[in-house]
C-alpha positions in Angstrom: 100.0 121.3 80.1 100.5 117.6 79.3 101.0 115.2 82.2 104.5 114.2 81.1 105.5 117.8 81.6 104.3 117.7 85.2 106.7 114.9 86.3 110.4 114.9 86.1 113.5 113.4 87.8 116.9 115.2 87.8 119.8 112.8 88.6 122.7 114.2 90.6 120.9 117.2 91.7 122.7 117.1 95.1 126.4 116.7 94.3 129.0 115.1 96.6 130.0 118.2 98.6 126.5 119.2 99.5 125.5 115.6 99.9 128.1 115.2 102.6 126.7 118.2 104.5 123.1 117.0 104.0 123.8 113.5 105.3 125.7 114.7 108.3 122.8 117.0 109.2 120.1 114.3 108.5 121.8 111.8 110.7 122.2 114.4 113.5 118.4 114.7 113.7 116.5 112.5 116.1 113.4 111.2 114.4 110.5 109.8 116.3 108.0 106.9 116.0 104.5 108.1 115.8 101.2 106.2 116.5 98.5 106.6 114.0 95.7 107.4 116.5 95.4 109.1 119.9 93.0 109.6 122.8 90.9 112.2 121.0 91.3 110.6 117.6 90.7 106.9 118.4 90.8 104.1 115.7 87.6 103.8 113.8 85.5 100.6 114.2 87.4 97.6 113.0 90.8 99.4 113.2 93.4 99.3 116.0 96.2 101.5 117.2 99.4 101.1 115.1 102.8 102.6 114.8 103.9 104.2 111.5 106.2 101.9 109.6 109.2 104.2 109.8 110.6 107.0 112.0 110.0 110.5 110.8 111.0 114.1 111.2 109.3 117.3 109.9 110.5 120.8 109.2 108.5 124.0 108.5 105.4 122.5 110.0 104.8 119.1 111.7 101.8 117.1 110.6 101.4 114.6 113.5 99.8 111.4 112.3 97.3 111.4 115.1 95.9 114.8 113.9 95.1 113.1 110.6 97.4 115.1 108.4 96.5 118.0 106.1 93.6 117.2 103.8 91.8 120.1 102.2 89.1 121.3 101.8 87.7 120.1 105.2 90.8 118.8 107.0 92.8 122.0 107.3 92.4 123.3 110.9 94.8 122.2 113.6 96.6 119.8 111.4 99.9 121.6 110.8 101.9 122.7 113.8 104.7 125.2 113.3 108.1 123.4 113.4 111.8 124.1 113.0 112.7 126.3 110.0 114.9 124.9 107.2 118.7 125.3 107.8 120.3 127.9 105.5 121.8 125.3 103.1 118.5 123.6 102.7 116.6 126.8 102.1 119.0 127.6 99.3 118.5 124.2 97.8 114.7 124.5 98.1 114.9 127.8 96.2 116.6 126.0 93.3 114.0 123.2 93.4 111.1 125.7 93.3 112.7 127.5 90.3 112.9 124.2 88.4 109.3 123.4 89.2 107.9 126.8 88.2 109.8 126.5 84.9 108.1 123.2 84.1 104.6 123.2 85.6 101.9 125.4 87.0 101.7 126.3 90.7 98.8 127.8 92.7 98.9 131.3 94.2 101.3 131.6 97.1 102.9 128.2 96.4 106.3 127.5 98.0 107.8 124.4 99.5 107.3 125.3 103.1 106.8 121.8 104.7 109.3 118.9 104.6 108.7 115.3 105.7 111.8 113.3 106.3 111.3 109.5 106.2 113.9 107.1 107.4 113.7 103.7 105.5 115.3 100.5 106.6 114.9 97.6 109.1 113.6 97.6 112.6 114.3 95.1 115.4 111.2 93.3 116.6 111.3 90.5 119.1 114.9 89.8 118.4 114.7 89.7 114.6 115.2 92.4 111.9 112.1 93.2 109.9 112.4 95.2 106.6 109.9 98.1 106.6 111.4 100.1 103.7 108.2 100.7 101.7 105.2 103.0 101.7 101.7 102.0 100.6 99.8 103.8 97.8 98.5 107.2 98.8 98.0 110.8 97.6 99.5 114.0 98.8 96.6 116.5 99.3 98.6 119.7 99.8 98.0 122.1 96.9 100.4 122.3 94.0 103.5 120.3 93.0 105.3 117.9 95.3 109.1 117.5 95.4 111.5 115.1 96.9 115.3 114.5 97.5 116.6 110.9 97.9 119.7 109.8 99.7 121.1 106.3 100.1 119.8 103.2 98.4 117.6 103.3 95.3 113.9 103.1 95.8 111.3 101.7 93.3 108.8 104.6 93.0 105.5 103.7 91.4 102.4 105.5 90.3 99.4 103.2 90.3 95.6 103.1 89.7 93.9 101.1 92.4 91.5 98.4 91.1 88.8 96.5 92.9 89.4 94.7 96.1 91.4 91.5 95.6 92.9 92.5 92.2 96.4 93.9 91.6 96.9 97.6 91.2 97.7 98.8 87.7 101.2 100.4 87.6 101.0 103.5 85.4 104.7 104.4 85.7 107.6 103.3 87.8 111.3 104.3 88.1 114.2 103.9 90.5 115.0 107.0 92.6 118.7 107.1 93.2 121.0 108.8 95.6 121.1 112.5 95.1 118.1 112.7 92.8 115.4 115.3 92.7 111.9 114.4 91.7 108.9 116.6 91.3 105.3 116.0 90.1 102.1 118.0 90.0 99.0 118.4 87.9 95.7 116.6 88.1 96.8 113.3 86.7 99.8 112.6 88.9 98.3 114.1 92.1 94.6 113.3 91.8 94.0 110.5 89.3 96.7 108.1 90.4 98.3 107.1 93.7 102.0 106.8 94.4 104.1 104.5 96.6 107.5 103.2 97.4 107.4 99.6 96.5 110.8 98.6 97.8 114.3 99.9 98.5 117.4 98.1 97.3 120.0 96.7 99.8 123.2 96.3 97.7 124.5 99.8 97.5 126.4 99.7 100.8 124.4 102.6 102.4 123.8 102.5 106.1 123.2 105.8 107.9 124.2 106.1 111.6 121.0 107.6 112.9 120.5 108.4 116.6 117.8 105.7 117.2 118.1 102.3 118.8 116.8 99.2 117.0 116.9 100.5 113.4 119.2 100.1 110.4 118.6 102.9 108.0 119.7 102.7 104.4 117.6 105.4 102.7 116.5 108.9 103.8 114.0 110.8 101.7 112.8 114.4 102.0 109.4 115.2 100.6 108.5 118.9 100.2 105.0 120.2 99.9 103.0 123.5 100.3 100.7 124.3 103.2 99.0 127.7 103.0 100.5 129.9 105.8 97.1 130.6 107.3 96.7 126.9 108.1 100.0 126.6 110.1 99.4 127.1 113.8 101.7 127.7 116.7 101.5 124.9 119.3 100.0 127.2 122.0 97.1 128.1 119.7 95.9 124.5 119.4 92.7 123.4 121.1 93.3 121.7 124.5 92.4 118.2 123.3 94.8 118.5 120.4 97.7 119.7 122.7 97.0 116.7 125.0 97.3 114.3 122.0 100.7 115.6 120.9 102.4 116.6 124.1 104.2 113.2 124.4 105.7 113.6 121.0 106.8 117.2 121.8 108.5 115.9 125.0 110.5 113.5 122.8 111.4 116.2 120.3 112.3 118.7 123.0 115.1 116.4 124.2 117.2 117.3 121.1 115.5 120.4 119.6 115.5 123.9 121.0 112.4 124.8 119.0 110.3 122.1 120.6 111.9 122.8 124.0 110.4 126.3 123.8 107.1 125.0 122.7 106.7 122.4 125.4 105.6 124.8 128.3 102.9 126.2 126.1 101.2 122.8 125.8 100.5 122.4 129.5 
């Protein structure tokens, strides 16, 4: 299959009635700020502890940053902690997304979009001033099979790039603006393994501002990224090794304040 058949964008995939439901639900969630490292996963030499650029929320399974995300073939154990299931309206939408993807590109055995990262893009207040953090640096998604996303709010400049030597500019292979309500999917060796992808910037002139339940942020774009983690690599919180439980218990305490799922998990981390 040619690489141009393994990348597509569908405008208006989420129409106004469902969009209203989605936005109401997305702004009712309470995302958290995560630190990149932890006591048992300290920064490597020359690095330092740092907060992620934007608040996040996960469904299906939560890949805490301090657990170093899911990275097969070696980084698969104790990386994905069972999280809240998709609400019914989202499960239905994901089923339609999966059907579109299967009709256009290959998928590995057992593939289904069972993990969802929700990124909240905008500005944060730092030392009395507002700093724009609505971008994501170049990276790859290592979960097997195609990746899908839904965008809400301001348009984002999404780029695929090939990194060059240090000190030189990356080569942009393809770029396009992801608009409100659009569905994007990509898979295959080229888009997933031979190039990186990033959100270069997010527009500010569309009038979007989401009333999220967080202090000191102004959110103008919310993106949901869906991927596949093999079920055998998703673990309940109480099955994690003790040092892993110790690294994430603070985050679970935060999540438990607004989530019944995480409230039930909290006693198992002690």
